[in-house]
N, CA, C and O of each residue as an XYZ file, in Angstrom:
476
protein
N       0.805     -1.180      0.000
C       0.000      0.000      0.000
C       0.855      1.255      0.000
O       2.060      1.225     -0.254
N       0.194      2.339      0.290
C       0.871      3.630      0.283
C       1.120      4.134      1.691
O       1.372      5.324      1.881
N       1.055      3.256      2.683
C       1.247      3.698      4.058
C       2.632      4.282      4.271
O       2.775      5.253      5.014
N       3.655      3.722      3.644
C       5.021      4.187      3.815
C       5.418      5.263      2.822
O       6.535      5.775      2.883
N       4.526      5.614      1.911
C       4.834      6.606      0.892
C       4.846      7.999      1.501
O       3.907      8.387      2.195
N       5.908      8.746      1.242
C       6.032     10.096      1.784
C       6.385     11.020      0.642
O       7.550     11.361      0.438
N       5.366     11.422     -0.104
C       5.569     12.284     -1.263
C       4.762     13.556     -1.093
O       4.167     13.790     -0.042
N       4.745     14.371     -2.127
C       3.993     15.617     -2.087
C       2.505     15.331     -1.909
O       1.780     16.171     -1.375
N       2.034     14.158     -2.348
C       0.627     13.810     -2.177
C       0.231     13.739     -0.710
O      -0.956     13.822     -0.395
N       1.195     13.586      0.197
C       0.901     13.573      1.628
C       0.302     14.911      2.044
O      -0.471     14.975      2.999
N       0.651     15.969      1.341
C       0.150     17.299      1.678
C      -1.313     17.491      1.289
O      -1.933     18.471      1.701
N      -1.871     16.574      0.504
C      -3.275     16.653      0.112
C      -4.135     16.316      1.325
O      -4.072     15.199      1.839
N      -4.934     17.270      1.784
C      -5.712     17.073      3.003
C      -7.130     16.602      2.742
O      -7.907     16.458      3.686
N      -7.490     16.358      1.491
C      -8.850     15.911      1.209
C      -9.021     14.458      1.660
O      -8.067     13.680      1.677
N     -10.248     14.115      2.023
C     -10.546     12.773      2.513
C     -11.032     11.836      1.419
O     -11.302     10.666      1.691
N     -11.149     12.318      0.199
C     -11.687     11.486     -0.865
C     -10.629     10.531     -1.409
O      -9.430     10.801     -1.339
N     -11.100      9.403     -1.954
C     -10.196      8.426     -2.557
C      -9.836      8.916     -3.946
O     -10.716      9.078     -4.792
N      -8.577      9.151     -4.190
C      -8.139      9.727     -5.467
C      -7.182      8.803     -6.201
O      -6.237      9.278     -6.829
N      -7.402      7.495     -6.137
C      -6.437      6.576     -6.747
C      -6.357      6.763     -8.254
O      -5.256      6.840     -8.797
N      -7.500      6.839     -8.952
C      -7.453      7.013    -10.406
C      -7.113      8.457    -10.747
O      -6.242      8.708    -11.579
N      -7.793      9.408    -10.112
C      -7.494     10.800    -10.415
C      -6.103     11.174     -9.911
O      -5.458     12.053    -10.483
N      -5.627     10.515     -8.841
C      -4.278     10.761     -8.346
C      -3.230     10.323     -9.352
O      -2.241     11.022     -9.571
N      -3.448      9.151     -9.970
C      -2.511      8.685    -10.996
C      -2.537      9.598    -12.213
O      -1.491      9.914    -12.781
N      -3.733     10.023    -12.613
C      -3.848     10.924    -13.757
C      -3.163     12.254    -13.448
O      -2.440     12.799    -14.282
N      -3.398     12.771    -12.236
C      -2.758     14.023    -11.832
C      -1.236     13.872    -11.840
O      -0.520     14.770    -12.282
N      -0.751     12.731    -11.347
C       0.698     12.474    -11.337
C       1.263     12.502    -12.750
O       2.292     13.134    -12.991
N       0.602     11.823    -13.687
C       1.096     11.783    -15.062
C       1.034     13.157    -15.717
O       1.951     13.536    -16.446
N      -0.039     13.908    -15.465
C      -0.166     15.246    -16.057
C       0.895     16.181    -15.490
O       1.559     16.895    -16.241
N       1.058     16.182    -14.170
C       2.071     17.053    -13.563
C       3.478     16.682    -14.018
O       4.288     17.558    -14.318
N       3.766     15.393    -14.070
C       5.077     14.953    -14.535
C       5.317     15.388    -15.976
O       6.409     15.843    -16.315
N       4.310     15.250    -16.816
C       4.428     15.679    -18.208
C       4.628     17.174    -18.345
O       5.433     17.628    -19.158
N       3.887     17.949    -17.541
C       4.037     19.406    -17.592
C       5.417     19.856    -17.120
O       6.039     20.719    -17.739
N       5.885     19.278    -16.040
C       7.200     19.662    -15.511
C       8.299     19.271    -16.488
O       9.184     20.070    -16.793
N       8.237     18.044    -16.974
C       9.262     17.578    -17.908
C       9.183     18.332    -19.228
O      10.208     18.703    -19.799
N       7.974     18.556    -19.708
C       7.799     19.289    -20.965
C       8.276     20.724    -20.875
O       8.902     21.233    -21.805
N       7.982     21.385    -19.755
C       8.445     22.765    -19.615
C       9.959     22.826    -19.507
O      10.577     23.741    -20.052
N      10.567     21.872    -18.818
C      12.029     21.832    -18.748
C      12.633     21.592    -20.127
O      13.642     22.200    -20.486
N      12.015     20.708    -20.892
C      12.494     20.445    -22.252
C      12.342     21.680    -23.130
O      13.247     22.008    -23.898
N      11.212     22.363    -23.026
C      10.989     23.563    -23.824
C      12.009     24.648    -23.496
O      12.556     25.284    -24.397
N      12.262     24.856    -22.218
C      13.260     25.854    -21.823
C      14.637     25.456    -22.330
O      15.392     26.307    -22.799
N      14.973     24.170    -22.242
C      16.281     23.702    -22.706
C      16.434     23.859    -24.219
O      17.523     24.166    -24.704
N      15.348     23.650    -24.964
C      15.424     23.781    -26.417
C      15.508     25.237    -26.857
O      16.184     25.551    -27.836
N      14.832     26.121    -26.149
C      14.792     27.529    -26.529
C      16.052     28.262    -26.083
O      16.486     29.203    -26.748
N      16.643     27.843    -24.966
C      17.788     28.540    -24.395
C      19.083     28.041    -25.031
O      19.369     26.844    -24.994
N      19.870     28.952    -25.617
C      21.114     28.515    -26.248
C      22.209     28.162    -25.244
O      23.129     27.417    -25.581
N      22.129     28.679    -24.022
C      23.154     28.427    -23.023
C      22.581     27.541    -21.921
O      21.702     27.977    -21.177
N      23.057     26.319    -21.806
C      22.494     25.351    -20.865
C      22.725     25.759    -19.412
O      21.983     25.330    -18.528
N      23.735     26.575    -19.154
C      23.987     26.999    -17.775
C      22.836     27.840    -17.237
O      22.580     27.835    -16.033
N      22.141     28.560    -18.109
C      20.974     29.340    -17.684
C      19.877     28.401    -17.197
O      19.222     28.672    -16.191
N      19.681     27.310    -17.905
C      18.674     26.322    -17.496
C      19.048     25.743    -16.141
O      18.190     25.595    -15.271
N      20.317     25.414    -15.954
C      20.754     24.873    -14.668
C      20.575     25.893    -13.551
O      20.192     25.527    -12.439
N      20.845     27.166    -13.827
C      20.671     28.203    -12.813
C      19.203     28.358    -12.432
O      18.874     28.437    -11.249
N      18.320     28.401    -13.427
C      16.892     28.554    -13.147
C      16.338     27.348    -12.386
O      15.657     27.499    -11.372
N      16.633     26.171    -12.883
C      16.108     24.955    -12.244
C      16.748     24.748    -10.875
O      16.059     24.371     -9.927
N      18.031     24.983    -10.757
C      18.725     24.768     -9.494
C      18.302     25.736     -8.415
O      18.098     25.342     -7.267
N      18.167     27.001     -8.776
C      17.781     28.008     -7.790
C      16.402     27.780     -7.217
O      16.184     27.944     -6.017
N      15.477     27.406     -8.068
C      14.110     27.228     -7.590
C      13.919     25.872     -6.921
O      13.323     25.793     -5.847
N      14.412     24.809     -7.539
C      14.161     23.485     -6.963
C      14.959     23.235     -5.696
O      14.464     22.577     -4.781
N      16.181     23.745     -5.621
C      16.951     23.504     -4.395
C      16.331     24.225     -3.208
O      16.296     23.679     -2.105
N      15.841     25.447     -3.416
C      15.165     26.156     -2.326
C      13.901     25.417     -1.916
O      13.592     25.321     -0.728
N      13.178     24.898     -2.887
C      11.946     24.172     -2.593
C      12.233     22.880     -1.828
O      11.583     22.585     -0.826
N      13.205     22.118     -2.307
C      13.516     20.829     -1.687
C      14.165     21.002     -0.314
O      13.866     20.247      0.612
N      15.035     21.975     -0.179
C      15.788     22.133      1.074
C      15.035     22.882      2.163
O      15.275     22.634      3.345
N      14.136     23.785      1.806
C      13.472     24.616      2.807
C      11.968     24.391      2.879
O      11.425     24.144      3.956
N      11.298     24.475      1.738
C       9.835     24.461      1.735
C       9.278     23.073      2.051
O       8.401     22.942      2.905
N       9.772     22.046      1.379
C       9.235     20.699      1.611
C       9.436     20.201      3.040
O       8.483     19.680      3.618
N      10.617     20.330      3.643
C      10.737     19.880      5.037
C       9.773     20.600      5.976
O       9.197     19.984      6.873
N       9.600     21.899      5.770
C       8.660     22.644      6.609
C       7.231     22.181      6.370
O       6.464     22.023      7.320
N       6.870     21.963      5.126
C       5.514     21.509      4.810
C       5.255     20.122      5.393
O       4.173     19.865      5.922
N       6.229     19.236      5.302
C       6.055     17.896      5.869
C       5.936     17.959      7.389
O       5.112     17.261      7.979
N       6.752     18.787      8.017
C       6.691     18.925      9.481
C       5.333     19.452      9.917
O       4.772     18.985     10.908
N       4.804     20.421      9.182
C       3.492     20.960      9.514
C       2.394     19.926      9.260
O       1.449     19.819     10.041
N       2.516     19.173      8.180
C       1.488     18.193      7.825
C       1.416     17.052      8.831
O       0.321     16.636      9.207
N       2.553     16.543      9.270
C       2.530     15.400     10.180
C       2.332     15.819     11.628
O       2.274     14.973     12.520
N       2.229     17.114     11.862
C       1.963     17.586     13.212
C       3.184     17.638     14.101
O       3.057     17.612     15.325
N       4.351     17.709     13.518
C       5.599     17.750     14.283
C       5.664     18.958     15.203
O       6.300     18.908     16.256
N       5.005     20.050     14.806
C       5.109     21.289     15.568
C       4.005     21.460     16.603
O       4.030     22.418     17.376
N       3.034     20.545     16.631
C       1.929     20.677     17.588
C       2.434     20.485     19.009
O       3.193     19.560     19.299
N       2.001     21.367     19.878
C       2.387     21.272     21.272
C       3.810     21.722     21.557
O       4.312     21.535     22.665
N       4.459     22.312     20.568
C       5.823     22.800     20.756
C       5.872     24.280     20.375
O       4.881     24.849     19.916
N       7.003     24.871     20.566
C       7.183     26.263     20.132
C       7.863     26.328     18.767
O       8.523     27.320     18.457
N       7.714     25.295     17.953
C       8.373     25.234     16.642
C       7.457     25.617     15.495
O       7.878     25.592     14.338
N       6.205     25.973     15.790
C       5.262     26.275     14.707
C       5.697     27.516     13.912
O       5.757     27.471     12.684
N       5.995     28.605     14.596
C       6.411     29.836     13.906
C       7.749     29.668     13.165
O       7.861     30.106     12.020
N       8.763     29.048     13.784
C      10.010     28.853     13.020
C       9.837     27.961     11.790
O      10.520     28.146     10.783
N       8.928     26.999     11.875
C       8.689     26.127     10.723
C       8.060     26.920      9.586
O       8.440     26.760      8.426
N       7.100     27.774      9.917
C       6.534     28.650      8.897
C       7.590     29.611      8.368
O       7.607     29.924      7.178
N       8.470     30.079      9.247
C       9.557     30.948      8.819
C      10.480     30.253      7.826
O      10.949     30.868      6.868
N      10.736     28.975      8.058
C      11.557     28.186      7.143
C      10.885     28.085      5.777
O      11.543     28.234      4.747
N       9.583     27.834      5.767
C       8.854     27.718      4.498
C       8.842     29.045      3.748
O       9.123     29.086      2.550
N       8.518     30.128      4.445
C       8.468     31.443      3.798
C       9.867     31.865      3.352
O      10.032     32.413      2.262
N      10.869     31.612      4.184
C      12.244     31.917      3.802
C      12.679     31.146      2.569
O      13.384     31.682      1.715
N      12.263     29.889      2.473
C      12.590     29.085      1.295
C      11.961     29.636      0.034
O      12.587     29.660     -1.026
N      10.713     30.082      0.154
C      10.063     30.698     -1.007
C      10.801     31.968     -1.410
O      11.019     32.213     -2.597
N      11.184     32.774     -0.425
C      11.924     34.009     -0.730
C      13.263     33.715     -1.396
O      13.639     34.388     -2.356
N      13.983     32.715     -0.896
C      15.270     32.347     -1.502
C      15.061     31.892     -2.943
O      15.832     32.264     -3.827
N      14.029     31.093     -3.183
C      13.739     30.637     -4.541
C      13.401     31.788     -5.471
O      13.876     31.838     -6.606
N      12.574     32.718     -4.988
C      12.190     33.870     -5.811
C      13.398     34.765     -6.080
O      13.602     35.207     -7.211
N      14.192     35.032     -5.055
C      15.357     35.903     -5.227
C      16.364     35.284     -6.201
O      16.901     35.981     -7.061
N      16.620     33.985     -6.069
C      17.584     33.357     -6.979
C      17.064     33.345     -8.410
O      17.847     33.481     -9.350
N      15.765     33.185     -8.587
C      15.194     33.228     -9.932
C      15.276     34.634    -10.511
O      15.601     34.797    -11.687
N      14.986     35.654     -9.700
C      15.065     37.038    -10.169
C      16.501     37.395    -10.550
O      16.734     38.026    -11.580
N      17.462     36.989     -9.718
C      18.869     37.280    -10.027
C      19.276     36.594    -11.330
O      19.983     37.187    -12.144
N      18.844     35.371    -11.532
C      19.157     34.667    -12.776
C      18.526     35.368    -13.968
O      19.171     35.519    -15.006
N      17.268     35.801    -13.835
C      16.601     36.489    -14.941
C      17.253     37.837    -15.236
O      17.353     38.233    -16.397
N      17.696     38.545    -14.195
C      18.418     39.806    -14.417
C      19.715     39.533    -15.174
O      20.094     40.295    -16.063
N      20.387     38.453    -14.820
C      21.614     38.079    -15.518
C      21.382     37.727    -16.972
O      22.265     37.925    -17.807
N      20.210     37.211    -17.285
C      19.884     36.884    -18.680
C      19.595     38.163    -19.462
O      20.087     38.345    -20.576
N      18.791     39.049    -18.866
C      18.366     40.262    -19.558
C      19.502     41.269    -19.674
O      19.713     41.847    -20.740
N      20.243     41.485    -18.571
C      21.323     42.485    -18.556
C      22.540     41.889    -17.850
O      22.705     42.070    -16.643
N      23.394     41.180    -18.592
C      24.532     40.502    -17.958
C      25.489     41.452    -17.236
O      26.093     41.060    -16.238
N      25.641     42.669    -17.705
C      26.546     43.616    -17.054
C      26.016     44.042    -15.694
O      26.797     44.243    -14.765
N      24.704     44.181    -15.562
C      24.086     44.578    -14.291
C      24.235     43.485    -13.249
O      24.374     43.775    -12.061
N      24.206     42.227    -13.683
C      24.252     41.103    -12.744
C      25.643     40.860    -12.197
O      25.776     40.234    -11.145
N      26.689     41.330    -12.867
C      28.052     41.050    -12.417
C      28.363     41.721    -11.086
O      28.873     41.076    -10.171
N      28.064     42.993    -10.974
C      28.328     43.715     -9.730
C      29.813     43.804     -9.450
O      30.633     43.492    -10.314
N      30.167     44.234     -8.231
C      31.588     44.355     -7.897
C      32.240     42.977     -7.763
O      31.633     42.027     -7.268
N      33.476     42.899     -8.212
C      34.223     41.640     -8.131
C      35.070     41.659     -6.877
O      35.764     42.638     -6.602
N      35.015     40.594     -6.130
C      35.811     40.505     -4.881
C      37.246     40.162     -5.185
O      38.060     40.045     -4.269
């Protein structure tokens, strides 16, 4: 069964059985994510830009947002003083992801502006 499964679907709080629609949703989301990555890779002449965009957003999501979301979902913070810091971790992760994406996009649009002072 799925008792030991710990994926993003754990965050779904609905009580309905979604086995068929869950599989369809999984295939659609996987196709959209993979297709968008492929489209960006085909359109972008410099592969390092793709790595910067994907790395900045996904690493912030995986390292900050998902652990906080899982902790909140499983009730790790209930009865403790960790609820606010856990939300802070999630919000901070979103901010890091947004900032890294903005910096990467600025570097694409105006490479001279993104360089800044050299140490």
